[in-house]
C-alpha positions as CSV (number, residue, x, y, z in Angstrom):
1,T,-19.8,110.8,83.7
2,A,-23.3,111.6,82.8
3,W,-25.3,110.3,85.9
4,C,-22.5,111.9,88.5
5,G,-22.8,115.3,86.7
6,I,-26.5,115.4,86.5
7,V,-27.0,114.5,90.2
8,Y,-24.2,116.7,91.4
9,A,-25.4,119.6,89.4
10,L,-28.9,119.2,91.2
11,I,-27.8,118.4,94.7
12,G,-24.0,119.4,94.8
13,G,-22.7,122.3,97.1
14,Q,-20.5,124.0,94.5
15,P,-22.3,124.5,91.3
16,M,-19.1,125.5,89.3
17,M,-17.4,122.3,90.2
18,I,-17.1,119.6,87.1
19,N,-16.8,115.9,88.2
20,G,-14.7,113.6,86.1
21,G,-11.6,111.3,86.1
22,T,-8.3,113.0,87.0
23,G,-4.8,112.1,86.3
24,P,-3.9,111.3,89.9
25,V,-6.9,109.0,90.5
26,L,-6.3,107.3,87.0
27,A,-2.7,106.7,88.1
28,F,-3.9,105.1,91.5
29,S,-6.2,103.0,89.4
30,E,-3.4,101.5,87.2
31,I,-1.4,100.9,90.1
32,L,-4.4,98.9,91.7
33,Y,-4.8,97.0,88.5
34,K,-1.0,95.8,88.8
35,V,-1.6,94.9,92.6
36,S,-4.6,92.9,91.6
37,K,-2.6,91.1,89.0
38,S,0.2,90.2,91.6
39,M,-2.6,89.1,93.9
40,D,-4.2,87.0,91.5
41,V,-7.7,88.8,92.3
42,P,-9.9,90.1,89.5
43,F,-9.4,93.8,89.3
44,L,-13.0,95.0,89.4
45,T,-13.5,92.9,92.4
46,L,-10.7,94.3,94.3
47,N,-11.7,97.9,93.0
48,A,-15.1,97.5,94.4
49,W,-13.9,96.5,97.9
50,I,-11.6,99.5,97.9
51,G,-14.3,101.7,97.0
52,I,-16.6,100.6,99.6
53,W,-13.9,101.5,102.1
54,V,-13.2,105.0,100.5
55,A,-17.1,105.6,100.8
56,I,-16.9,104.9,104.4
57,Y,-13.7,106.8,105.0
58,M,-15.5,109.7,103.4
59,F,-18.5,109.6,105.4
60,I,-16.4,109.4,108.5
61,G,-14.4,112.4,107.3
62,A,-17.3,114.6,106.6
63,V,-18.8,113.9,110.1
64,L,-15.5,114.6,111.7
65,D,-15.1,117.7,109.6
66,L,-11.5,116.9,108.4
67,N,-11.9,119.5,105.7
68,R,-10.6,121.7,108.3
69,V,-7.2,120.4,107.1
70,I,-8.1,121.9,103.5
71,V,-8.2,125.5,105.1
72,L,-4.6,125.1,106.1
73,C,-3.5,124.5,102.4
74,T,-1.9,127.5,100.9
75,R,-0.5,128.3,97.3
76,F,2.6,126.0,98.1
77,T,0.2,123.0,98.2
78,D,-2.4,124.2,95.8
79,E,0.1,124.9,93.1
80,I,2.1,121.8,93.3
81,F,-1.0,119.8,93.1
82,S,-2.5,121.9,90.2
83,F,1.0,121.8,88.3
84,L,1.0,117.9,88.5
85,I,-2.7,117.5,87.2
86,S,-1.7,120.4,84.2
87,L,1.6,118.4,83.5
88,I,-0.1,115.1,83.4
89,F,-2.6,116.7,80.6
90,I,0.4,118.1,78.8
91,I,2.7,115.0,79.0
92,N,-0.1,112.5,78.0
93,A,-1.2,114.8,74.9
94,I,2.5,115.0,73.9
95,G,3.8,111.8,74.9
96,S,4.1,109.9,78.2
97,P,7.5,108.3,78.6
98,F,5.7,105.5,80.8
99,S,3.2,104.4,78.3
100,D,2.1,104.5,74.6
101,V,-0.1,107.4,75.2
102,G,0.6,110.6,73.3
103,V,0.8,111.8,69.6
104,I,4.7,111.4,69.7
105,H,4.3,107.6,70.1
106,Y,2.5,107.4,66.4
107,F,6.1,107.8,65.0
108,D,6.8,104.3,66.4
109,M,6.1,101.8,63.9
110,N,5.0,99.2,66.5
111,H,2.2,101.6,68.0
112,K,-1.3,99.6,68.4
113,A,-2.9,102.1,66.0
114,H,-0.9,100.8,63.0
115,D,-1.6,97.1,63.9
116,A,-4.9,97.4,61.8
117,Y,-3.3,98.3,58.4
118,E,0.3,96.3,58.6
119,D,-1.2,94.2,55.7
120,Q,-2.1,97.2,53.5
121,P,1.2,97.4,51.3
122,L,0.5,101.2,50.6
123,Y,0.1,102.5,54.3
124,S,2.9,104.4,55.7
125,H,3.1,104.9,59.5
126,W,5.2,107.8,58.9
127,A,2.3,109.7,57.0
128,S,0.0,108.8,59.5
129,A,2.0,110.0,62.5
130,L,2.6,113.1,60.6
131,L,-1.0,113.9,59.9
132,S,-1.6,113.1,63.5
133,L,0.9,115.5,64.6
134,I,-0.6,118.4,62.1
135,V,-4.0,117.7,63.5
136,F,-2.9,117.6,67.1
137,I,-1.0,121.1,66.9
138,G,-3.8,122.7,64.6
139,T,-6.6,121.7,67.3
140,T,-4.9,123.4,70.0
141,Q,-3.9,126.4,67.9
142,V,-7.3,127.2,66.7
143,A,-8.8,126.7,70.2
144,F,-6.2,129.3,71.6
145,L,-7.1,131.5,68.5
146,L,-11.0,131.6,68.8
147,R,-10.6,132.1,72.5
148,K,-9.3,135.5,71.8
149,F,-12.2,136.4,69.7
150,K,-14.1,138.0,72.1
151,F,-12.0,141.2,72.4
152,S,-11.1,141.3,68.9
153,P,-12.7,143.6,66.2
154,F,-13.7,140.8,63.7
155,L,-17.3,139.5,63.1
156,P,-20.4,141.6,62.9
157,S,-21.3,142.2,66.6
158,Q,-20.1,141.3,70.0
159,A,-23.0,138.7,70.2
160,W,-20.9,136.8,67.3
161,R,-17.5,137.3,69.3
162,N,-18.8,135.9,72.4
163,T,-20.4,132.8,70.8
164,M,-17.0,132.0,69.2
165,T,-15.2,132.3,72.2
166,D,-17.4,130.2,74.3
167,F,-17.3,127.4,71.6
168,A,-13.7,127.6,70.6
169,V,-13.1,124.1,71.8
170,V,-16.1,122.5,70.1
171,I,-15.3,124.4,66.8
172,S,-12.0,123.5,66.8
173,I,-12.9,119.7,67.3
174,L,-15.2,120.0,64.7
175,I,-12.7,121.5,62.1
176,W,-10.0,119.1,62.6
177,S,-12.1,116.0,62.7
178,V,-13.2,117.0,59.4
179,I,-9.7,117.7,58.4
180,G,-8.4,114.5,59.9
181,N,-11.1,112.4,58.0
182,S,-10.4,113.9,54.8
183,F,-7.5,112.0,53.8
184,S,-8.9,108.5,53.2
185,E,-5.5,107.1,51.9
186,I,-3.8,108.3,55.1
187,P,-5.8,106.7,58.1
188,I,-5.3,107.9,61.7
189,E,-6.3,106.5,65.0
190,K,-9.9,107.2,65.7
191,L,-11.8,107.0,69.1
192,N,-12.6,103.7,70.2
193,V,-16.1,103.7,71.2
194,P,-18.4,100.4,71.8
195,S,-20.9,99.7,69.1
196,K,-23.8,99.5,71.8
197,F,-24.3,100.7,75.4
198,A,-23.1,97.6,77.5
199,P,-20.4,96.8,79.8
200,T,-17.0,96.5,77.6
201,F,-15.6,93.5,79.6
202,Q,-16.2,90.6,77.7
203,C,-16.3,87.1,79.3
204,C,-15.0,83.8,78.1
205,D,-17.8,81.8,79.7
206,A,-20.8,81.7,81.7
207,S,-18.8,82.2,84.9
208,C,-17.4,85.4,83.6
209,T,-13.9,85.3,85.8
210,T,-11.9,85.4,82.6
211,S,-11.7,88.2,80.0
212,W,-11.9,87.6,76.1
213,P,-9.7,87.5,74.1
214,N,-6.6,87.6,76.7
215,D,-7.6,84.9,78.9
216,C,-9.1,82.5,76.3
217,Y,-6.8,82.3,72.8
218,G,-8.4,80.5,70.1
219,Q,-12.1,81.4,71.1
220,S,-13.6,83.5,68.2
221,D,-16.3,85.2,70.1
222,P,-17.0,86.2,73.5
223,F,-19.8,84.7,75.7
224,G,-20.9,88.0,76.3
225,P,-20.4,91.4,78.5
226,R,-20.1,91.1,82.2
227,P,-22.9,91.9,84.5
228,W,-23.6,95.4,85.4
229,V,-23.0,94.7,89.1
230,V,-19.6,93.6,90.3
231,N,-19.5,90.3,91.7
232,L,-18.0,91.0,95.3
233,S,-17.5,87.1,96.1
234,D,-15.3,86.7,93.1
235,L,-12.1,86.4,95.1
236,N,-10.3,83.3,93.9
237,G,-10.6,81.7,97.3
238,K,-8.9,84.7,99.3
239,T,-11.5,85.5,101.7
240,W,-9.2,88.0,103.3
241,V,-9.1,90.5,100.6
242,P,-12.2,92.5,101.9
243,F,-10.2,93.2,105.1
244,M,-7.0,93.6,103.4
245,A,-8.6,96.2,101.1
246,A,-9.0,98.6,104.1
247,G,-5.3,99.6,103.8
248,P,-5.0,100.6,100.2
249,A,-8.4,102.2,100.4
250,L,-6.9,104.6,103.3
251,L,-4.3,105.9,100.6
252,A,-7.2,106.1,98.1
253,F,-9.0,108.3,100.6
254,V,-6.2,110.5,101.1
255,L,-5.8,111.1,97.5
256,V,-9.6,111.4,96.6
257,F,-10.1,113.9,99.5
258,L,-7.2,115.8,98.8
259,D,-8.0,115.9,95.0
260,D,-11.6,117.2,96.0
261,G,-10.3,119.6,98.8
262,I,-7.9,121.3,96.9
263,T,-9.8,121.6,93.8
264,W,-12.7,123.2,95.9
265,H,-9.9,125.5,97.5
266,L,-8.9,126.6,93.9
267,I,-12.5,127.3,92.8
268,N,-13.5,129.4,95.9
269,H,-10.3,131.5,95.5
270,P,-10.9,135.3,96.0
271,S,-9.8,136.1,92.4
272,H,-12.7,134.3,91.1
273,K,-15.3,136.7,93.0
274,L,-17.9,133.9,93.8
275,N,-20.7,134.5,96.1
276,H,-22.1,131.1,96.3
277,G,-19.9,129.8,99.3
278,D,-18.5,126.5,99.9
279,A,-20.1,123.1,101.2
280,Y,-16.8,121.0,101.8
281,N,-18.4,118.3,104.2
282,W,-21.7,118.1,102.1
283,D,-19.7,117.6,98.9
284,T,-17.5,115.0,100.6
285,I,-20.6,112.9,101.3
286,V,-21.9,113.2,97.8
287,V,-18.3,112.2,96.1
288,G,-18.4,109.4,98.6
289,V,-21.7,108.1,97.4
290,F,-20.4,108.6,93.7
291,V,-17.4,106.6,94.3
292,L,-19.5,103.8,96.1
293,I,-21.9,103.1,93.4
294,N,-19.6,103.6,90.5
295,S,-17.3,100.7,92.2
296,M,-20.4,98.5,92.5
297,L,-20.8,99.1,88.8
298,G,-17.2,98.7,87.8
299,L,-17.0,102.1,86.8
300,P,-14.2,104.8,87.3
301,W,-14.1,106.9,90.2
302,L,-15.2,110.6,89.6
303,V,-14.1,113.4,91.6
304,A,-13.6,117.0,91.6
305,A,-11.7,117.6,88.1
306,T,-9.3,120.7,88.7
307,V,-8.5,121.6,85.3
308,R,-12.1,121.4,84.0
309,S,-13.7,123.0,87.0
310,L,-11.5,125.9,86.4
311,N,-12.1,126.2,82.7
312,H,-15.8,126.1,83.5
313,I,-15.4,129.1,85.7
314,H,-13.5,130.9,83.0
315,A,-16.1,130.1,80.6
316,M,-18.8,131.3,82.9
317,A,-16.8,134.3,83.8
318,E,-17.2,138.2,82.8
319,K,-13.6,139.4,82.2
320,L,-11.8,142.3,80.9
321,P,-9.4,141.9,77.9
322,D,-6.7,141.3,80.1
323,G,-8.4,138.5,82.2
324,T,-9.5,140.3,85.2
325,F,-12.5,138.6,86.6
326,V,-15.4,141.1,86.9
327,S,-18.1,138.4,87.9
328,V,-19.0,135.0,87.4
329,H,-22.5,133.7,86.5
330,E,-23.1,131.2,89.0
331,T,-25.4,128.7,87.9
332,R,-26.4,124.9,87.9
333,L,-27.7,124.9,84.4
334,S,-24.4,125.0,82.8
335,N,-23.3,122.0,85.0
336,L,-26.6,120.3,83.9
337,G,-26.4,121.1,80.4
338,I,-22.9,119.6,80.0
339,H,-23.8,116.1,81.7
340,V,-27.0,116.1,79.6
341,L,-25.0,116.3,76.5
342,V,-23.1,113.7,77.7
343,L,-25.9,111.4,78.4
344,I,-27.2,112.1,74.6
345,T,-23.9,110.9,73.1
346,I,-25.1,107.3,74.1
347,F,-27.5,107.5,71.1
348,A,-24.6,109.1,68.9
349,L,-21.9,106.2,69.3
350,D,-21.4,105.9,65.5
351,V,-20.6,109.7,65.5
352,L,-18.1,109.4,68.0
353,K,-16.2,106.9,66.2
354,L,-15.2,109.4,63.5
355,I,-13.3,111.8,66.1
356,P,-9.8,111.2,65.8
357,V,-7.5,110.5,68.9
358,P,-5.0,113.2,67.9
359,V,-7.9,115.9,68.2
360,L,-8.6,114.6,71.7
361,Y,-4.7,114.9,72.4
362,G,-5.0,118.7,71.1
363,V,-7.8,119.5,73.6
364,F,-5.9,117.8,76.5
365,L,-2.9,119.9,75.6
366,F,-5.1,123.1,75.4
367,M,-6.6,122.7,78.7
368,G,-3.2,121.9,80.3
369,L,-1.6,125.0,79.0
370,V,-4.6,127.2,79.8
371,S,-4.5,126.1,83.6
372,L,-0.8,127.0,83.6
373,G,-1.6,130.7,83.0
374,S,-2.8,131.1,86.5
375,N,-0.4,129.2,88.2
376,Q,2.2,131.2,90.2
377,F,4.6,128.3,90.7
378,W,4.9,127.9,87.0
379,G,5.5,131.7,86.5
380,R,8.3,131.6,89.1
381,M,10.0,128.4,87.7
382,L,10.3,130.4,84.4
383,M,12.2,133.2,86.4
384,F,15.2,130.9,86.9
385,F,15.8,131.6,83.0
386,M,15.0,135.3,83.1
387,Q,17.1,138.4,83.6
388,P,16.4,139.5,87.0
389,S,15.8,143.2,85.8
390,K,13.0,141.7,83.4
391,Y,11.0,139.8,86.1
392,P,7.3,140.4,86.1
393,V,5.9,143.0,88.3
394,Q,4.9,140.9,91.4
395,P,4.9,141.7,95.2
396,Y,7.5,138.9,95.5
397,T,9.8,140.3,93.0
398,Q,9.4,143.8,94.0
399,Y,9.7,143.3,98.0
400,M,11.7,139.9,98.3
401,A,15.5,139.1,97.5
402,P,15.5,137.0,94.2
403,K,17.5,134.4,95.8
404,R,15.2,133.9,98.5
405,M,12.2,133.8,95.7
406,H,14.0,131.1,94.0
407,L,14.8,129.2,97.1
408,F,10.9,128.9,98.0
409,T,10.5,127.9,94.4
410,A,13.2,125.3,94.5
411,I,11.6,123.8,97.4
412,Q,8.3,123.4,95.6
413,L,10.1,122.0,92.7
414,F,11.6,119.4,94.7
415,F,8.5,118.4,96.3
416,F,6.9,118.3,92.8
417,A,9.9,116.3,91.3
418,A,9.5,113.7,94.3
419,L,5.8,113.5,93.9
420,Y,6.0,112.8,90.1
421,A,9.0,110.2,90.5
422,V,7.0,108.3,93.4
423,K,3.9,108.1,91.1
424,S,6.0,106.7,88.3
425,I,8.1,104.0,90.2
426,K,5.8,100.8,90.2
427,V,7.3,99.6,93.3
428,I,6.2,102.7,95.6
429,A,3.7,104.2,93.4
430,I,0.9,103.3,95.5
431,A,2.3,105.8,98.4
432,F,2.2,108.8,96.3
433,P,-1.0,110.2,97.9
434,I,1.0,110.4,101.3
435,L,3.4,112.9,99.3
436,I,0.6,115.0,98.6
437,A,-0.4,115.1,102.2
438,L,2.9,115.7,103.4
439,C,3.1,119.2,101.9
440,I,0.6,120.6,104.3
441,P,2.8,119.9,107.5
442,V,5.8,121.0,105.4
443,R,4.4,124.5,104.8
444,I,3.1,124.9,108.4
445,Y,6.1,123.7,110.3
446,L,9.4,123.6,108.1
447,L,8.9,126.7,105.9
448,P,8.5,129.1,108.8
449,K,11.8,128.1,110.1
450,I,13.5,128.9,106.5
451,F,11.4,132.3,105.6
452,N,10.4,135.1,107.8
453,E,6.7,135.9,108.0
454,D,7.0,138.8,105.6
455,E,8.3,136.7,102.8
456,L,5.7,133.9,103.3
457,I,2.9,136.7,103.1
458,L,4.2,138.0,100.1
459,I,4.9,134.7,98.2
460,D,2.3,132.3,99.8
461,S,-0.7,134.2,100.7
462,D,-4.0,135.3,99.1
463,P,-4.0,138.8,97.2
464,N,-5.6,140.7,99.9
465,T,-3.4,140.0,102.4
466,V,-0.6,140.9,100.2
467,K,-2.1,144.5,99.5
468,M,-2.5,144.7,103.2
469,W,1.0,143.9,103.8
470,I,2.1,146.3,101.2
471,A,-0.2,149.2,102.5
472,N,1.3,148.8,105.9
473,K,4.9,148.6,104.5
474,E,4.4,152.1,102.8
475,Q,2.6,153.5,105.9
476,E,5.5,153.0,108.0
477,E,7.8,154.2,105.7
478,E,5.8,157.3,105.3
479,L,6.1,157.6,109.1
480,L,9.8,157.3,108.7
481,L,10.1,159.9,106.0
482,G,8.0,162.4,108.1
483,G,10.3,161.7,111.0
484,E,13.3,162.5,108.7
485,E,11.5,165.7,107.7
486,G,11.6,166.9,111.4
487,G,15.5,166.4,111.4
488,D,15.9,162.9,113.0
489,D,18.5,161.7,110.4
490,G,20.0,159.3,112.8
491,D,16.9,156.9,113.0
492,E,16.8,156.5,109.1
493,D,20.3,155.3,109.2
494,D,19.6,152.7,112.1
495,V,16.5,151.5,109.9
496,S,18.2,151.4,106.7
497,N,21.2,149.2,108.4
498,H,18.8,147.1,110.2
499,D,17.0,146.4,106.7
500,E,20.3,145.6,105.1
501,E,21.2,143.0,107.9
502,E,17.9,141.1,107.3
503,G,18.5,141.0,103.6
504,A,15.1,139.4,102.9
505,I,12.7,142.2,102.2
506,K,13.9,145.0,100.0
507,P,12.2,148.4,100.3
508,P,10.3,149.7,97.3
509,T,12.7,151.8,94.9
510,P,11.1,155.4,94.6
511,V,9.8,156.2,91.4
512,A,9.2,160.0,91.7
513,A,11.8,162.7,92.7
514,A,12.6,162.9,96.6
515,P,10.5,165.9,97.2
516,A,7.5,164.4,95.9
517,R,8.3,161.2,97.7
518,R,8.5,163.0,101.1
519,R,4.9,164.3,100.9
520,R,2.3,162.8,103.4
521,V,-0.4,162.7,100.8
522,R,-0.1,159.6,98.5
523,T,0.5,160.3,94.7
524,V,0.7,158.3,91.7
525,S,4.6,158.8,91.8
526,M,5.0,156.6,95.0
527,P,5.8,153.0,94.9
528,A,2.2,152.5,96.1
529,G,1.4,152.0,92.5
530,H,1.4,148.3,93.2
531,F,-2.2,148.9,94.2
532,M,-3.0,149.5,90.7
533,F,-2.2,145.9,89.4
534,S,-4.1,142.8,89.9
535,E,-3.2,139.2,89.1
536,Q,-3.7,137.9,85.7
537,P,-3.0,134.6,84.0
538,S,-0.5,134.5,81.0
539,A,1.8,132.3,79.2
540,L,4.5,133.2,81.7
541,G,2.4,132.6,84.7
542,P,0.3,135.0,86.5
543,Q,1.5,138.5,86.3
544,L,0.0,142.0,87.6
545,R,-1.3,144.3,85.2
546,P,-2.9,147.7,85.5
547,Q,-6.6,148.1,86.9
548,M,-9.0,150.8,87.5
549,V,-11.8,151.2,89.7
550,L,-15.2,153.0,89.1
551,G,-17.7,153.5,92.0
552,G,-19.5,155.9,94.1
553,D,-18.7,159.7,93.9
554,A,-15.0,159.3,94.5
555,V,-13.0,161.9,92.7
556,F,-10.7,160.6,89.9
557,R,-7.5,162.1,88.6
558,R,-5.5,160.7,85.6
559,S,-2.0,161.2,85.5
560,L,0.6,160.8,82.8
561,T,3.7,158.8,83.7
562,T,5.3,160.1,80.3
563,P,6.6,163.6,80.0
564,A,3.8,166.0,79.2
565,S,3.9,169.9,78.6
566,Q,2.1,172.0,81.1
567,E,-0.8,172.9,78.5
568,E,-1.3,169.0,78.2
569,V,-1.6,168.4,82.0
570,S,-3.8,171.3,82.6
571,Q,-6.4,169.7,80.3
572,I,-6.6,166.8,82.6
573,Q,-9.3,167.7,85.4
574,D,-10.5,166.0,88.4
575,T,-14.1,164.6,87.8
576,T,-16.6,162.2,89.7
577,L,-18.0,158.9,88.2
578,E,-21.2,160.7,87.3
579,G,-19.2,163.5,85.5
580,M,-17.1,160.7,83.5
581,D,-18.8,159.8,79.9
582,L,-17.8,156.2,79.8
583,A,-20.6,154.7,78.1
584,A,-20.8,153.8,74.3
585,P,-22.7,155.9,72.1
586,S,-25.5,153.5,72.1
587,S,-26.0,153.6,75.8
588,S,-25.5,157.1,76.4
589,N,-28.4,159.6,77.3
590,T,-26.9,162.4,75.0
591,T,-26.5,162.1,71.4
592,R,-23.1,162.1,69.6
593,K,-23.9,165.5,67.8
594,N,-24.4,167.1,71.6
595,R,-21.3,166.2,72.8
596,P,-18.4,168.5,73.1
597,R,-15.5,167.6,70.9
598,P,-12.3,167.0,73.1
599,S,-9.2,169.1,72.6
600,R,-6.2,167.9,70.9
601,A,-4.5,167.8,74.1
602,Q,-7.4,165.7,75.6
603,R,-7.2,163.3,72.6
604,R,-3.5,163.0,73.0
605,A,-3.7,162.0,76.6
606,N,-6.7,159.6,76.0
607,S,-4.6,158.0,73.3
608,C,-1.9,157.1,75.7
609,P,-1.1,153.3,76.2
610,T,-2.3,151.9,79.6
611,Q,1.2,150.9,80.5
612,N,2.2,154.6,80.4
613,M,-0.9,155.7,82.4
614,M,-1.6,155.3,86.3
615,F,-5.0,156.1,88.1
616,E,-5.6,157.1,91.5
617,I,-8.5,157.8,93.7
618,Q,-9.0,161.2,96.0
619,I,-10.9,161.0,99.1
620,D,-11.8,163.6,101.8
621,T,-11.3,161.8,105.1
622,G,-12.3,164.6,107.4
623,M,-8.6,165.0,108.3
624,G,-7.6,166.3,105.0
625,R,-7.6,165.1,101.3
626,M,-6.2,161.7,100.7
627,Q,-5.2,160.3,97.4
628,Q,-5.0,156.4,96.8
629,P,-3.9,154.4,93.8
630,L,-6.7,152.3,92.5
631,E,-6.2,148.5,93.6
632,T,-9.5,146.5,92.4
633,L,-12.3,146.9,89.9
634,N,-16.0,147.7,90.3
635,E,-15.5,148.5,94.0
636,S,-17.7,151.3,95.4
637,V,-15.1,153.5,97.4
638,T,-16.7,156.0,99.8
639,S,-15.6,157.9,102.7
640,S,-16.2,155.0,105.1
641,R,-13.4,153.1,103.5
642,A,-10.8,156.0,104.0
643,P,-9.4,154.3,107.4
644,E,-8.6,151.1,105.4
645,L,-6.9,153.1,102.8
């Protein structure tokens, strides 16, 4: 991990990416281990030959620009794969049904963690399991609590709160490691770390073809660790293995290629507002070199780690309290520093032995739950159990029929369930990378036959495309309403009947009274208010929340959606950015005593909750004044953008 991370931080094409082992790659390694046992071939040798072939495929793929396929991935594929990785984190933390990994398995008296204490008469596996569960839950909860400190009123200054948020996971690990080691009479499982820096495979004899102690019962001590470089000729007389390895390597290449590509695709999502750009083909070559060298050394394959990379972006981002990305500090130093610290832990192996395994399970659960907050697929799955009138505000909940939205979610759920089932069935598990790749042609060729173009834009496109669709939709409705004002009532009936026959796209429900809705000027009382929201992560999946733009010399008007008296409304004046006093007293050019005290009506208006307040922008287009609800943060809005609005 250390050497791959350091090298990638120096020469990699996407500095925000974190290399590491992932759930799908680990699952493939487990499958490969079982295949090696059935073939009676040493696992490390078979793994090395497959790694060589994977590296060759990666080089060929980069030269042929196979990463063009990744551009075809949409939310449909990205979210299925992302949800799979998140669920692997969560399930392995709580308790996997297919292995003894997870905190729930501590309640089984036959768990390997209890073997070292079976001769102690006072030892209780129930007490150990309960303490492990408390440490597990506590680690996750404290990490979530400290993560919110950045926007809390506690601690002396903002610098303290920022530090608390940035090191939330580290602080939680330290706290609960101390608590877990405080009960000497109730031991819990600790991290299994070797006593020295060396390969962990122990040989029975000088040939090092057998593993101690599994293959040499009765031998008290091992002969020694294996050599650092894997012996490629140790094939048990099966000289055809290097050529046969090309077949499984093709499946492994598909998995690694998609794991990397989808992670890069998620990293470069427009909502993250990254400026660095992408380097798919160069990164494919770099990861191929990592796989080749690690295979020769008998080390795990390290690829683009989805959950860790996204958490890295969130940690380096400047965000608003609702989670909106304002900017991301793109630097190689954080990536480099992380892996230098990993390298330093080689000299602190005795300290690592003190970390309880349930603490690490708590970190895994935290990472899995955090990644679910931005997964739209997860949010739509929860809508199966919601009252329709309580659906979160999203374009697909506002403009699509609920049954059509649920049909799309059900198709995604089917492919996810099939993917997880294939991964879990030993006989066919090696083919599960094919199922991931199958999602791409299904989205391109099958879904357009089930859903129309408007529906796919609303539920499976990037936010900018959705905003453009909504703007065009509302412009068409304004033209129709303008025709109605001219007396053409019959056309409206025809259009209304046509929409009912389609049954897919619902027209937005007017919020204001009919006379205000018929005006040619956009006002905050129109359904165009969707432009005032942006997608933010939450426990229920991504949701749209109110936004506000500051920029240029645009004229802003604040309008209350709650009833207000005429006197209160008259106090709310138009103002430009230069005329808005938004800075804190410490950063303002004027002193506090020189500021005019706002009237009671203004203070009452300013104290209105965000949910009850909407913002709009007014622009002189040269063809008359135009009012437009605000759509994103920190965009400089000038008259040159008027045609887009």
